mmJSON file of the N, C-alpha and C atoms, coordinates in Angstrom:
{"data_MODEL":{"atom_site":{
"group_PDB":["ATOM","ATOM","ATOM","ATOM","ATOM","ATOM","ATOM","ATOM","ATOM","ATOM","ATOM","ATOM","ATOM","ATOM","ATOM","ATOM","ATOM","ATOM","ATOM","ATOM","ATOM","ATOM","ATOM","ATOM","ATOM","ATOM","ATOM","ATOM","ATOM","ATOM","ATOM","ATOM","ATOM","ATOM","ATOM","ATOM","ATOM","ATOM","ATOM","ATOM","ATOM","ATOM","ATOM","ATOM","ATOM","ATOM","ATOM","ATOM","ATOM","ATOM","ATOM","ATOM","ATOM","ATOM","ATOM","ATOM","ATOM","ATOM","ATOM","ATOM","ATOM","ATOM","ATOM","ATOM","ATOM","ATOM","ATOM","ATOM","ATOM","ATOM","ATOM","ATOM","ATOM","ATOM","ATOM","ATOM","ATOM","ATOM","ATOM","ATOM","ATOM","ATOM","ATOM","ATOM","ATOM","ATOM","ATOM","ATOM","ATOM","ATOM","ATOM","ATOM","ATOM","ATOM","ATOM","ATOM","ATOM","ATOM","ATOM","ATOM","ATOM","ATOM","ATOM","ATOM","ATOM","ATOM","ATOM","ATOM","ATOM","ATOM","ATOM","ATOM","ATOM","ATOM","ATOM","ATOM","ATOM","ATOM","ATOM","ATOM","ATOM","ATOM","ATOM","ATOM","ATOM","ATOM","ATOM","ATOM","ATOM","ATOM","ATOM","ATOM","ATOM","ATOM","ATOM","ATOM","ATOM","ATOM","ATOM","ATOM","ATOM","ATOM","ATOM","ATOM","ATOM","ATOM","ATOM","ATOM","ATOM","ATOM","ATOM","ATOM","ATOM","ATOM","ATOM","ATOM","ATOM","ATOM","ATOM","ATOM","ATOM","ATOM","ATOM","ATOM","ATOM","ATOM","ATOM","ATOM","ATOM","ATOM","ATOM","ATOM","ATOM","ATOM","ATOM","ATOM","ATOM","ATOM","ATOM","ATOM","ATOM","ATOM","ATOM","ATOM","ATOM","ATOM","ATOM","ATOM","ATOM","ATOM","ATOM","ATOM","ATOM","ATOM","ATOM","ATOM","ATOM","ATOM","ATOM","ATOM","ATOM","ATOM","ATOM","ATOM"],
"id":[1,2,3,4,5,6,7,8,9,10,11,12,13,14,15,16,17,18,19,20,21,22,23,24,25,26,27,28,29,30,31,32,33,34,35,36,37,38,39,40,41,42,43,44,45,46,47,48,49,50,51,52,53,54,55,56,57,58,59,60,61,62,63,64,65,66,67,68,69,70,71,72,73,74,75,76,77,78,79,80,81,82,83,84,85,86,87,88,89,90,91,92,93,94,95,96,97,98,99,100,101,102,103,104,105,106,107,108,109,110,111,112,113,114,115,116,117,118,119,120,121,122,123,124,125,126,127,128,129,130,131,132,133,134,135,136,137,138,139,140,141,142,143,144,145,146,147,148,149,150,151,152,153,154,155,156,157,158,159,160,161,162,163,164,165,166,167,168,169,170,171,172,173,174,175,176,177,178,179,180,181,182,183,184,185,186,187,188,189,190,191,192,193,194,195,196,197,198,199,200,201,202,203,204],
"type_symbol":["N","C","C","N","C","C","N","C","C","N","C","C","N","C","C","N","C","C","N","C","C","N","C","C","N","C","C","N","C","C","N","C","C","N","C","C","N","C","C","N","C","C","N","C","C","N","C","C","N","C","C","N","C","C","N","C","C","N","C","C","N","C","C","N","C","C","N","C","C","N","C","C","N","C","C","N","C","C","N","C","C","N","C","C","N","C","C","N","C","C","N","C","C","N","C","C","N","C","C","N","C","C","N","C","C","N","C","C","N","C","C","N","C","C","N","C","C","N","C","C","N","C","C","N","C","C","N","C","C","N","C","C","N","C","C","N","C","C","N","C","C","N","C","C","N","C","C","N","C","C","N","C","C","N","C","C","N","C","C","N","C","C","N","C","C","N","C","C","N","C","C","N","C","C","N","C","C","N","C","C","N","C","C","N","C","C","N","C","C","N","C","C","N","C","C","N","C","C","N","C","C","N","C","C"],
"label_atom_id":["N","CA","C","N","CA","C","N","CA","C","N","CA","C","N","CA","C","N","CA","C","N","CA","C","N","CA","C","N","CA","C","N","CA","C","N","CA","C","N","CA","C","N","CA","C","N","CA","C","N","CA","C","N","CA","C","N","CA","C","N","CA","C","N","CA","C","N","CA","C","N","CA","C","N","CA","C","N","CA","C","N","CA","C","N","CA","C","N","CA","C","N","CA","C","N","CA","C","N","CA","C","N","CA","C","N","CA","C","N","CA","C","N","CA","C","N","CA","C","N","CA","C","N","CA","C","N","CA","C","N","CA","C","N","CA","C","N","CA","C","N","CA","C","N","CA","C","N","CA","C","N","CA","C","N","CA","C","N","CA","C","N","CA","C","N","CA","C","N","CA","C","N","CA","C","N","CA","C","N","CA","C","N","CA","C","N","CA","C","N","CA","C","N","CA","C","N","CA","C","N","CA","C","N","CA","C","N","CA","C","N","CA","C","N","CA","C","N","CA","C","N","CA","C","N","CA","C","N","CA","C","N","CA","C","N","CA","C"],
"label_alt_id":[null,null,null,null,null,null,null,null,null,null,null,null,null,null,null,null,null,null,null,null,null,null,null,null,null,null,null,null,null,null,null,null,null,null,null,null,null,null,null,null,null,null,null,null,null,null,null,null,null,null,null,null,null,null,null,null,null,null,null,null,null,null,null,null,null,null,null,null,null,null,null,null,null,null,null,null,null,null,null,null,null,null,null,null,null,null,null,null,null,null,null,null,null,null,null,null,null,null,null,null,null,null,null,null,null,null,null,null,null,null,null,null,null,null,null,null,null,null,null,null,null,null,null,null,null,null,null,null,null,null,null,null,null,null,null,null,null,null,null,null,null,null,null,null,null,null,null,null,null,null,null,null,null,null,null,null,null,null,null,null,null,null,null,null,null,null,null,null,null,null,null,null,null,null,null,null,null,null,null,null,null,null,null,null,null,null,null,null,null,null,null,null,null,null,null,null,null,null,null,null,null,null,null,null],
"label_comp_id":["MET","MET","MET","LYS","LYS","LYS","GLN","GLN","GLN","GLY","GLY","GLY","SER","SER","SER","LEU","LEU","LEU","GLU","GLU","GLU","LYS","LYS","LYS","ASP","ASP","ASP","VAL","VAL","VAL","VAL","VAL","VAL","GLU","GLU","GLU","ILE","ILE","ILE","VAL","VAL","VAL","ASN","ASN","ASN","THR","THR","THR","LEU","LEU","LEU","LYS","LYS","LYS","GLN","GLN","GLN","ARG","ARG","ARG","GLU","GLU","GLU","TRP","TRP","TRP","ALA","ALA","ALA","GLU","GLU","GLU","HIS","HIS","HIS","PHE","PHE","PHE","THR","THR","THR","THR","THR","THR","THR","THR","THR","GLU","GLU","GLU","LEU","LEU","LEU","GLY","GLY","GLY","GLN","GLN","GLN","GLU","GLU","GLU","LEU","LEU","LEU","GLU","GLU","GLU","ALA","ALA","ALA","GLU","GLU","GLU","ILE","ILE","ILE","THR","THR","THR","LYS","LYS","LYS","LEU","LEU","LEU","ILE","ILE","ILE","GLY","GLY","GLY","GLN","GLN","GLN","LEU","LEU","LEU","ASN","ASN","ASN","HIS","HIS","HIS","TYR","TYR","TYR","ILE","ILE","ILE","GLN","GLN","GLN","LEU","LEU","LEU","TYR","TYR","TYR","ILE","ILE","ILE","GLN","GLN","GLN","LEU","LEU","LEU","CYS","CYS","CYS","GLU","GLU","GLU","LYS","LYS","LYS","LEU","LEU","LEU","PRO","PRO","PRO","ILE","ILE","ILE","PRO","PRO","PRO","MET","MET","MET","ARG","ARG","ARG","VAL","VAL","VAL","ILE","ILE","ILE","LYS","LYS","LYS"],
"label_asym_id":["A","A","A","A","A","A","A","A","A","A","A","A","A","A","A","A","A","A","A","A","A","A","A","A","A","A","A","A","A","A","A","A","A","A","A","A","A","A","A","A","A","A","A","A","A","A","A","A","A","A","A","A","A","A","A","A","A","A","A","A","A","A","A","A","A","A","A","A","A","A","A","A","A","A","A","A","A","A","A","A","A","A","A","A","A","A","A","A","A","A","A","A","A","A","A","A","A","A","A","A","A","A","A","A","A","A","A","A","A","A","A","A","A","A","A","A","A","A","A","A","A","A","A","A","A","A","A","A","A","A","A","A","A","A","A","A","A","A","A","A","A","A","A","A","A","A","A","A","A","A","A","A","A","A","A","A","A","A","A","A","A","A","A","A","A","A","A","A","A","A","A","A","A","A","A","A","A","A","A","A","A","A","A","A","A","A","A","A","A","A","A","A","A","A","A","A","A","A","A","A","A","A","A","A"],
"label_entity_id":["1","1","1","1","1","1","1","1","1","1","1","1","1","1","1","1","1","1","1","1","1","1","1","1","1","1","1","1","1","1","1","1","1","1","1","1","1","1","1","1","1","1","1","1","1","1","1","1","1","1","1","1","1","1","1","1","1","1","1","1","1","1","1","1","1","1","1","1","1","1","1","1","1","1","1","1","1","1","1","1","1","1","1","1","1","1","1","1","1","1","1","1","1","1","1","1","1","1","1","1","1","1","1","1","1","1","1","1","1","1","1","1","1","1","1","1","1","1","1","1","1","1","1","1","1","1","1","1","1","1","1","1","1","1","1","1","1","1","1","1","1","1","1","1","1","1","1","1","1","1","1","1","1","1","1","1","1","1","1","1","1","1","1","1","1","1","1","1","1","1","1","1","1","1","1","1","1","1","1","1","1","1","1","1","1","1","1","1","1","1","1","1","1","1","1","1","1","1","1","1","1","1","1","1"],
"label_seq_id":[1,1,1,2,2,2,3,3,3,4,4,4,5,5,5,6,6,6,7,7,7,8,8,8,9,9,9,10,10,10,11,11,11,12,12,12,13,13,13,14,14,14,15,15,15,16,16,16,17,17,17,18,18,18,19,19,19,20,20,20,21,21,21,22,22,22,23,23,23,24,24,24,25,25,25,26,26,26,27,27,27,28,28,28,29,29,29,30,30,30,31,31,31,32,32,32,33,33,33,34,34,34,35,35,35,36,36,36,37,37,37,38,38,38,39,39,39,40,40,40,41,41,41,42,42,42,43,43,43,44,44,44,45,45,45,46,46,46,47,47,47,48,48,48,49,49,49,50,50,50,51,51,51,52,52,52,53,53,53,54,54,54,55,55,55,56,56,56,57,57,57,58,58,58,59,59,59,60,60,60,61,61,61,62,62,62,63,63,63,64,64,64,65,65,65,66,66,66,67,67,67,68,68,68],
"pdbx_PDB_ins_code":[null,null,null,null,null,null,null,null,null,null,null,null,null,null,null,null,null,null,null,null,null,null,null,null,null,null,null,null,null,null,null,null,null,null,null,null,null,null,null,null,null,null,null,null,null,null,null,null,null,null,null,null,null,null,null,null,null,null,null,null,null,null,null,null,null,null,null,null,null,null,null,null,null,null,null,null,null,null,null,null,null,null,null,null,null,null,null,null,null,null,null,null,null,null,null,null,null,null,null,null,null,null,null,null,null,null,null,null,null,null,null,null,null,null,null,null,null,null,null,null,null,null,null,null,null,null,null,null,null,null,null,null,null,null,null,null,null,null,null,null,null,null,null,null,null,null,null,null,null,null,null,null,null,null,null,null,null,null,null,null,null,null,null,null,null,null,null,null,null,null,null,null,null,null,null,null,null,null,null,null,null,null,null,null,null,null,null,null,null,null,null,null,null,null,null,null,null,null,null,null,null,null,null,null],
"Cartn_x":[179.93,180.348,179.182,179.59,178.547,178.334,177.02,176.677,176.064,176.419,175.931,176.203,176.06,176.246,177.604,178.427,179.735,179.498,178.542,178.281,178.037,177.272,177.011,178.304,179.179,180.401,181.339,181.389,182.245,181.679,180.356,179.788,180.125,179.95,180.319,181.748,182.592,184.051,184.412,183.797,184.001,183.438,182.252,181.699,182.458,182.932,183.751,185.079,185.676,186.957,186.715,185.595,185.185,185.064,184.715,184.634,185.828,186.979,188.301,188.235,187.555,187.423,187.681,187.873,188.065,187.527,186.948,186.414,186.601,186.617,186.769,185.499,185.391,184.406,183.002,182.915,181.494,181.13,182.138,181.809,181.192,180.484,179.692,180.009,180.899,181.322,182.785,183.209,184.613,185.576,185.243,186.103,186.042,184.903,184.805,185.67,185.772,186.547,188.042,188.407,189.737,190.211,189.318,189.62,189.767,188.852,188.942,190.268,190.647,191.955,193.128,193.123,194.29,194.316,193.151,193.128,193.551,193.161,193.558,195.166,195.654,197.139,197.828,197.343,197.891,197.914,196.709,196.484,197.562,197.634,198.597,199.961,200.361,201.749,201.961,200.912,200.957,201.185,200.393,200.544,201.955,202.444,203.824,204.798,204.748,205.706,205.411,204.243,204.032,204.612,204.659,205.196,206.752,207.327,208.77,209.191,208.377,208.685,208.572,207.572,207.472,208.663,209.045,210.2,211.474,211.66,212.822,212.809,211.625,211.518,211.869,211.483,211.704,213.183,213.883,215.312,216.239,215.805,216.577,215.967,216.61,216.062,216.063,215.005,214.867,214.659,215.475,215.376,214.145,213.455,212.257,212.626,211.97,212.3,211.101,211.563,210.443,210.202,209.002,208.725,208.276,208.89,208.543,207.68],
"Cartn_y":[130.003,130.683,131.544,132.724,133.67,133.26,133.434,133.085,134.345,134.483,135.649,135.528,136.566,136.652,137.226,136.528,136.996,138.281,138.307,139.491,140.72,140.539,141.66,142.038,141.078,141.406,142.232,141.913,142.591,144.066,144.125,145.476,146.339,145.86,146.655,147.065,146.104,146.431,147.594,147.364,148.404,149.701,149.797,151.004,151.674,150.906,151.489,152.048,151.406,151.921,153.099,153.138,154.242,155.585,155.434,156.499,156.841,156.224,156.302,156.053,155.012,154.642,153.15,152.668,151.277,150.884,149.842,149.253,147.785,147.182,145.687,145.097,143.796,142.951,143.258,143.558,143.817,142.757,141.859,140.886,139.63,138.79,137.785,136.384,136.419,135.018,134.8,133.575,133.2,133.94,133.833,134.541,135.966,136.575,138.015,138.449,137.574,137.836,137.775,136.783,136.716,137.94,138.356,139.517,140.79,140.903,141.964,142.043,140.859,140.698,141.102,140.662,141.003,142.563,143.19,144.612,145.366,144.806,145.457,145.456,144.332,144.142,145.065,145.379,146.199,147.615,147.96,149.396,149.553,148.58,148.68,148.822,148.131,148.253,149.646,150.126,151.443,152.481,152.425,153.369,153.293,152.165,152.003,152.77,152.542,153.19,154.699,155.097,156.597,157.172,156.505,157.008,157.056,155.98,156.044,157.208,157.459,158.554,159.84,160.061,161.271,161.505,160.498,160.542,160.861,160.336,160.553,162.1,162.473,163.979,164.888,164.501,165.359,165.448,164.369,164.3,164.901,164.812,165.348,166.589,167.647,168.928,168.805,169.031,168.992,170.357,170.945,172.288,172.461,173.545,173.926,174.383,173.96,174.48,175.432,176.44,177.366,177.111,176.838,176.424,177.719,178.053,179.284,178.914],
"Cartn_z":[124.412,123.269,122.716,122.353,121.75,120.294,119.922,118.517,117.894,116.586,115.904,114.479,113.709,112.316,111.969,111.134,110.782,109.967,109.077,108.371,109.244,110.317,111.262,111.887,112.313,112.939,111.979,110.703,109.701,109.526,109.334,109.182,110.4,111.543,112.788,112.834,112.43,112.334,111.412,110.209,109.124,109.498,110.096,110.505,111.587,112.508,113.614,113.035,112.133,111.568,110.596,109.911,109.098,110.002,111.271,112.141,112.828,112.384,113.034,114.486,114.895,116.251,116.332,117.523,117.819,119.174,119.245,120.541,120.52,121.573,121.702,122.263,122.022,122.496,122.085,120.818,120.316,119.243,118.806,117.841,118.573,117.729,118.277,117.816,116.77,116.161,116.442,116.402,116.689,115.789,114.467,113.441,113.626,113.944,114.265,115.324,116.465,117.549,117.315,116.344,116.033,115.137,114.256,113.521,114.415,115.309,116.315,117.15,117.469,118.326,117.505,116.17,115.269,115.061,114.847,114.606,115.76,117.039,118.22,118.434,118.112,118.059,117.082,115.898,115.005,115.455,116.023,116.629,117.767,118.564,119.686,119.165,118.128,117.539,116.991,116.289,115.633,116.777,117.901,118.929,119.501,119.642,120.247,119.31,117.996,117.104,116.992,117.205,117.171,118.445,119.474,120.739,120.639,120.039,119.809,118.931,117.91,116.882,117.618,118.552,119.244,120.224,120.913,121.77,120.943,119.865,118.993,118.593,118.125,117.69,118.811,120.009,121.234,121.498,121.255,121.536,120.42,119.179,118.06,117.487,117.626,117.06,115.6,115.044,113.507,113.036,112.159,111.823,110.948,111.167,110.374,109.009,107.998,106.665,106.286,105.652,105.137,103.708,103.327,101.917,101.26,100.104,99.346,98.164],
"occupancy":[1.0,1.0,1.0,1.0,1.0,1.0,1.0,1.0,1.0,1.0,1.0,1.0,1.0,1.0,1.0,1.0,1.0,1.0,1.0,1.0,1.0,1.0,1.0,1.0,1.0,1.0,1.0,1.0,1.0,1.0,1.0,1.0,1.0,1.0,1.0,1.0,1.0,1.0,1.0,1.0,1.0,1.0,1.0,1.0,1.0,1.0,1.0,1.0,1.0,1.0,1.0,1.0,1.0,1.0,1.0,1.0,1.0,1.0,1.0,1.0,1.0,1.0,1.0,1.0,1.0,1.0,1.0,1.0,1.0,1.0,1.0,1.0,1.0,1.0,1.0,1.0,1.0,1.0,1.0,1.0,1.0,1.0,1.0,1.0,1.0,1.0,1.0,1.0,1.0,1.0,1.0,1.0,1.0,1.0,1.0,1.0,1.0,1.0,1.0,1.0,1.0,1.0,1.0,1.0,1.0,1.0,1.0,1.0,1.0,1.0,1.0,1.0,1.0,1.0,1.0,1.0,1.0,1.0,1.0,1.0,1.0,1.0,1.0,1.0,1.0,1.0,1.0,1.0,1.0,1.0,1.0,1.0,1.0,1.0,1.0,1.0,1.0,1.0,1.0,1.0,1.0,1.0,1.0,1.0,1.0,1.0,1.0,1.0,1.0,1.0,1.0,1.0,1.0,1.0,1.0,1.0,1.0,1.0,1.0,1.0,1.0,1.0,1.0,1.0,1.0,1.0,1.0,1.0,1.0,1.0,1.0,1.0,1.0,1.0,1.0,1.0,1.0,1.0,1.0,1.0,1.0,1.0,1.0,1.0,1.0,1.0,1.0,1.0,1.0,1.0,1.0,1.0,1.0,1.0,1.0,1.0,1.0,1.0,1.0,1.0,1.0,1.0,1.0,1.0],
"B_iso_or_equiv":[0.0,0.0,0.0,0.0,0.0,0.0,0.0,0.0,0.0,0.0,0.0,0.0,0.0,0.0,0.0,0.0,0.0,0.0,0.0,0.0,0.0,0.0,0.0,0.0,0.0,0.0,0.0,0.0,0.0,0.0,0.0,0.0,0.0,0.0,0.0,0.0,0.0,0.0,0.0,0.0,0.0,0.0,0.0,0.0,0.0,0.0,0.0,0.0,0.0,0.0,0.0,0.0,0.0,0.0,0.0,0.0,0.0,0.0,0.0,0.0,0.0,0.0,0.0,0.0,0.0,0.0,0.0,0.0,0.0,0.0,0.0,0.0,0.0,0.0,0.0,0.0,0.0,0.0,0.0,0.0,0.0,0.0,0.0,0.0,0.0,0.0,0.0,0.0,0.0,0.0,0.0,0.0,0.0,0.0,0.0,0.0,0.0,0.0,0.0,0.0,0.0,0.0,0.0,0.0,0.0,0.0,0.0,0.0,0.0,0.0,0.0,0.0,0.0,0.0,0.0,0.0,0.0,0.0,0.0,0.0,0.0,0.0,0.0,0.0,0.0,0.0,0.0,0.0,0.0,0.0,0.0,0.0,0.0,0.0,0.0,0.0,0.0,0.0,0.0,0.0,0.0,0.0,0.0,0.0,0.0,0.0,0.0,0.0,0.0,0.0,0.0,0.0,0.0,0.0,0.0,0.0,0.0,0.0,0.0,0.0,0.0,0.0,0.0,0.0,0.0,0.0,0.0,0.0,0.0,0.0,0.0,0.0,0.0,0.0,0.0,0.0,0.0,0.0,0.0,0.0,0.0,0.0,0.0,0.0,0.0,0.0,0.0,0.0,0.0,0.0,0.0,0.0,0.0,0.0,0.0,0.0,0.0,0.0,0.0,0.0,0.0,0.0,0.0,0.0],
"pdbx_formal_charge":[null,null,null,null,null,null,null,null,null,null,null,null,null,null,null,null,null,null,null,null,null,null,null,null,null,null,null,null,null,null,null,null,null,null,null,null,null,null,null,null,null,null,null,null,null,null,null,null,null,null,null,null,null,null,null,null,null,null,null,null,null,null,null,null,null,null,null,null,null,null,null,null,null,null,null,null,null,null,null,null,null,null,null,null,null,null,null,null,null,null,null,null,null,null,null,null,null,null,null,null,null,null,null,null,null,null,null,null,null,null,null,null,null,null,null,null,null,null,null,null,null,null,null,null,null,null,null,null,null,null,null,null,null,null,null,null,null,null,null,null,null,null,null,null,null,null,null,null,null,null,null,null,null,null,null,null,null,null,null,null,null,null,null,null,null,null,null,null,null,null,null,null,null,null,null,null,null,null,null,null,null,null,null,null,null,null,null,null,null,null,null,null,null,null,null,null,null,null,null,null,null,null,null,null],
"auth_seq_id":[1,1,1,2,2,2,3,3,3,4,4,4,5,5,5,6,6,6,7,7,7,8,8,8,9,9,9,10,10,10,11,11,11,12,12,12,13,13,13,14,14,14,15,15,15,16,16,16,17,17,17,18,18,18,19,19,19,20,20,20,21,21,21,22,22,22,23,23,23,24,24,24,25,25,25,26,26,26,27,27,27,28,28,28,29,29,29,30,30,30,31,31,31,32,32,32,33,33,33,34,34,34,35,35,35,36,36,36,37,37,37,38,38,38,39,39,39,40,40,40,41,41,41,42,42,42,43,43,43,44,44,44,45,45,45,46,46,46,47,47,47,48,48,48,49,49,49,50,50,50,51,51,51,52,52,52,53,53,53,54,54,54,55,55,55,56,56,56,57,57,57,58,58,58,59,59,59,60,60,60,61,61,61,62,62,62,63,63,63,64,64,64,65,65,65,66,66,66,67,67,67,68,68,68],
"auth_comp_id":["MET","MET","MET","LYS","LYS","LYS","GLN","GLN","GLN","GLY","GLY","GLY","SER","SER","SER","LEU","LEU","LEU","GLU","GLU","GLU","LYS","LYS","LYS","ASP","ASP","ASP","VAL","VAL","VAL","VAL","VAL","VAL","GLU","GLU","GLU","ILE","ILE","ILE","VAL","VAL","VAL","ASN","ASN","ASN","THR","THR","THR","LEU","LEU","LEU","LYS","LYS","LYS","GLN","GLN","GLN","ARG","ARG","ARG","GLU","GLU","GLU","TRP","TRP","TRP","ALA","ALA","ALA","GLU","GLU","GLU","HIS","HIS","HIS","PHE","PHE","PHE","THR","THR","THR","THR","THR","THR","THR","THR","THR","GLU","GLU","GLU","LEU","LEU","LEU","GLY","GLY","GLY","GLN","GLN","GLN","GLU","GLU","GLU","LEU","LEU","LEU","GLU","GLU","GLU","ALA","ALA","ALA","GLU","GLU","GLU","ILE","ILE","ILE","THR","THR","THR","LYS","LYS","LYS","LEU","LEU","LEU","ILE","ILE","ILE","GLY","GLY","GLY","GLN","GLN","GLN","LEU","LEU","LEU","ASN","ASN","ASN","HIS","HIS","HIS","TYR","TYR","TYR","ILE","ILE","ILE","GLN","GLN","GLN","LEU","LEU","LEU","TYR","TYR","TYR","ILE","ILE","ILE","GLN","GLN","GLN","LEU","LEU","LEU","CYS","CYS","CYS","GLU","GLU","GLU","LYS","LYS","LYS","LEU","LEU","LEU","PRO","PRO","PRO","ILE","ILE","ILE","PRO","PRO","PRO","MET","MET","MET","ARG","ARG","ARG","VAL","VAL","VAL","ILE","ILE","ILE","LYS","LYS","LYS"],
"auth_asym_id":["A","A","A","A","A","A","A","A","A","A","A","A","A","A","A","A","A","A","A","A","A","A","A","A","A","A","A","A","A","A","A","A","A","A","A","A","A","A","A","A","A","A","A","A","A","A","A","A","A","A","A","A","A","A","A","A","A","A","A","A","A","A","A","A","A","A","A","A","A","A","A","A","A","A","A","A","A","A","A","A","A","A","A","A","A","A","A","A","A","A","A","A","A","A","A","A","A","A","A","A","A","A","A","A","A","A","A","A","A","A","A","A","A","A","A","A","A","A","A","A","A","A","A","A","A","A","A","A","A","A","A","A","A","A","A","A","A","A","A","A","A","A","A","A","A","A","A","A","A","A","A","A","A","A","A","A","A","A","A","A","A","A","A","A","A","A","A","A","A","A","A","A","A","A","A","A","A","A","A","A","A","A","A","A","A","A","A","A","A","A","A","A","A","A","A","A","A","A","A","A","A","A","A","A"],
"auth_atom_id":["N","CA","C","N","CA","C","N","CA","C","N","CA","C","N","CA","C","N","CA","C","N","CA","C","N","CA","C","N","CA","C","N","CA","C","N","CA","C","N","CA","C","N","CA","C","N","CA","C","N","CA","C","N","CA","C","N","CA","C","N","CA","C","N","CA","C","N","CA","C","N","CA","C","N","CA","C","N","CA","C","N","CA","C","N","CA","C","N","CA","C","N","CA","C","N","CA","C","N","CA","C","N","CA","C","N","CA","C","N","CA","C","N","CA","C","N","CA","C","N","CA","C","N","CA","C","N","CA","C","N","CA","C","N","CA","C","N","CA","C","N","CA","C","N","CA","C","N","CA","C","N","CA","C","N","CA","C","N","CA","C","N","CA","C","N","CA","C","N","CA","C","N","CA","C","N","CA","C","N","CA","C","N","CA","C","N","CA","C","N","CA","C","N","CA","C","N","CA","C","N","CA","C","N","CA","C","N","CA","C","N","CA","C","N","CA","C","N","CA","C","N","CA","C","N","CA","C","N","CA","C","N","CA","C","N","CA","C"],
"pdbx_PDB_model_num":[1,1,1,1,1,1,1,1,1,1,1,1,1,1,1,1,1,1,1,1,1,1,1,1,1,1,1,1,1,1,1,1,1,1,1,1,1,1,1,1,1,1,1,1,1,1,1,1,1,1,1,1,1,1,1,1,1,1,1,1,1,1,1,1,1,1,1,1,1,1,1,1,1,1,1,1,1,1,1,1,1,1,1,1,1,1,1,1,1,1,1,1,1,1,1,1,1,1,1,1,1,1,1,1,1,1,1,1,1,1,1,1,1,1,1,1,1,1,1,1,1,1,1,1,1,1,1,1,1,1,1,1,1,1,1,1,1,1,1,1,1,1,1,1,1,1,1,1,1,1,1,1,1,1,1,1,1,1,1,1,1,1,1,1,1,1,1,1,1,1,1,1,1,1,1,1,1,1,1,1,1,1,1,1,1,1,1,1,1,1,1,1,1,1,1,1,1,1,1,1,1,1,1,1]
}}}
């Protein structure tokens, strides 16, 4: 099992998210790895729903509104 600092893991996660990026397998503690896995699941779910939304928008023509 990898050993490291939970604080370092959290700082790495926060910095990565602040950059609007995500990567896996950079944490070094058990709790950090669990947090990483849960964030990865959330991002995967979000991407899934974004794809469903895009598919729906492609099938249903939505009239454009002109804002005055």
